[in-house]
C-alpha positions as CSV (number, residue, x, y, z in Angstrom):
1,M,114.8,109.8,107.9
2,L,112.8,111.1,104.9
3,N,109.2,112.0,105.7
4,N,106.9,112.9,102.8
5,Q,103.2,113.7,103.3
6,L,100.7,113.8,100.4
7,I,97.1,114.8,100.9
8,Y,94.4,114.0,98.4
9,H,90.6,114.7,98.4
10,F,88.2,112.4,96.7
11,N,84.7,113.6,95.8
12,R,83.1,110.3,94.9
13,Y,84.4,107.9,97.5
14,S,83.6,107.5,101.2
15,Q,86.3,107.1,103.8
16,E,85.3,103.4,104.1
17,Q,85.5,102.8,100.3
18,L,89.0,104.3,100.2
19,F,90.0,102.2,103.2
20,D,88.7,99.0,101.4
21,I,90.7,99.8,98.3
22,V,94.0,100.4,100.1
23,S,93.6,97.5,102.6
24,N,93.2,95.0,99.8
25,V,96.8,94.0,99.7
26,D,96.2,91.2,97.2
27,E,95.5,93.9,94.6
28,Y,98.5,96.2,95.3
29,N,100.1,95.1,92.0
30,K,97.0,96.5,90.2
31,F,97.2,100.1,91.5
32,L,100.5,100.8,93.1
33,P,103.2,102.0,90.7
34,A,106.2,99.6,90.3
35,C,104.5,96.9,92.4
36,N,104.7,93.8,90.1
37,K,103.5,91.1,92.5
38,S,101.5,91.1,95.8
39,Q,100.6,87.9,97.6
40,V,99.0,87.7,101.0
41,I,100.7,84.9,103.1
42,E,98.9,85.5,106.4
43,R,95.7,87.3,107.3
44,R,94.1,88.1,110.7
45,D,91.4,90.5,111.8
46,N,93.6,93.7,111.8
47,F,96.8,92.4,110.2
48,V,98.0,91.2,106.8
49,K,101.4,89.8,106.0
50,A,102.3,89.8,102.3
51,T,105.2,89.3,99.9
52,L,105.6,92.2,97.6
53,E,107.8,92.6,94.5
54,I,108.7,96.0,93.3
55,G,110.8,97.3,90.5
56,F,111.2,97.5,86.8
57,P,112.0,94.1,85.3
58,P,114.3,92.8,84.1
59,L,116.7,95.6,85.4
60,I,115.5,96.1,88.9
61,V,113.4,93.7,90.9
62,E,113.3,93.6,94.7
63,S,111.1,91.5,97.0
64,Y,110.2,92.1,100.6
65,I,107.7,91.1,103.3
66,S,105.2,93.7,104.2
67,H,103.4,93.8,107.6
68,V,100.1,95.7,107.1
69,T,98.2,96.9,110.2
70,L,94.5,97.8,109.6
71,D,92.3,100.2,111.7
72,K,89.1,100.3,109.7
73,P,88.2,102.8,108.3
74,H,90.9,105.2,109.5
75,L,94.4,103.8,108.9
76,V,96.4,101.3,106.9
77,R,100.1,101.1,108.0
78,A,102.6,99.0,106.0
79,Q,106.1,98.2,107.2
80,C,108.9,96.6,105.1
81,F,110.8,93.6,106.4
82,E,113.4,91.3,104.9
83,G,114.0,93.8,102.1
84,K,117.4,94.5,100.5
85,L,116.7,98.0,99.1
86,F,115.4,99.8,102.2
87,E,116.8,99.7,105.7
88,H,113.4,101.1,106.8
89,L,110.3,101.7,104.8
90,E,107.0,102.6,106.3
91,T,103.8,104.0,104.8
92,E,100.7,105.2,106.5
93,W,97.4,105.8,104.7
94,K,95.1,107.9,106.8
95,F,91.4,108.3,105.9
96,S,88.9,110.8,107.1
97,E,85.9,112.8,105.9
98,A,87.1,116.0,104.2
99,I,83.8,117.8,104.7
100,K,81.9,117.2,107.9
101,D,78.5,115.6,107.3
102,N,79.3,114.7,103.7
103,P,80.4,111.1,103.6
104,K,81.1,111.2,99.8
105,V,84.0,113.7,100.1
106,S,86.9,111.9,101.7
107,R,90.5,112.9,102.6
108,L,93.4,110.5,102.1
109,M,96.7,111.4,103.7
110,L,99.7,109.3,102.6
111,I,102.7,109.5,104.8
112,L,105.9,107.8,103.5
113,F,108.9,107.2,105.8
114,I,112.1,106.1,104.2
115,A,115.4,105.7,106.0
116,N,118.7,104.8,104.5
117,I,118.2,103.4,101.0
118,V,120.8,100.7,101.2
119,H,122.6,99.0,98.3
120,L,121.8,102.0,96.1
121,I,125.3,101.8,94.5
122,D,124.8,98.1,94.0
123,L,121.5,98.8,92.4
124,Y,123.0,101.2,89.9
125,T,125.7,98.7,89.0
126,R,123.0,96.2,88.0
127,L,121.7,98.7,85.3
């Protein structure tokens, strides 16, 4: 399983503001690269289920269901279901204050877990 960690520090946004941006699944297509469509199909207190479409039309377009678990203002975890491209895709967005007692400096840690990109050869044959 591939495990990548990226850590960013933001000087103008609080932990809660960053959480609000990332937890707004309806807007994923406006700020996540290669996300063409994002539509929430179910919403509960700490859970969102959405249909996401990623790719580079018209060559590569894949849709999948994303289950997003929310723990405000600390964590947004998204898991891919019913996708053809990934056997397993999970992302974790973790938020915290970067500097103690300064709520306007926040830390975002993005952890991306990818296992077994399936149909990769098939994907290249579509190009």
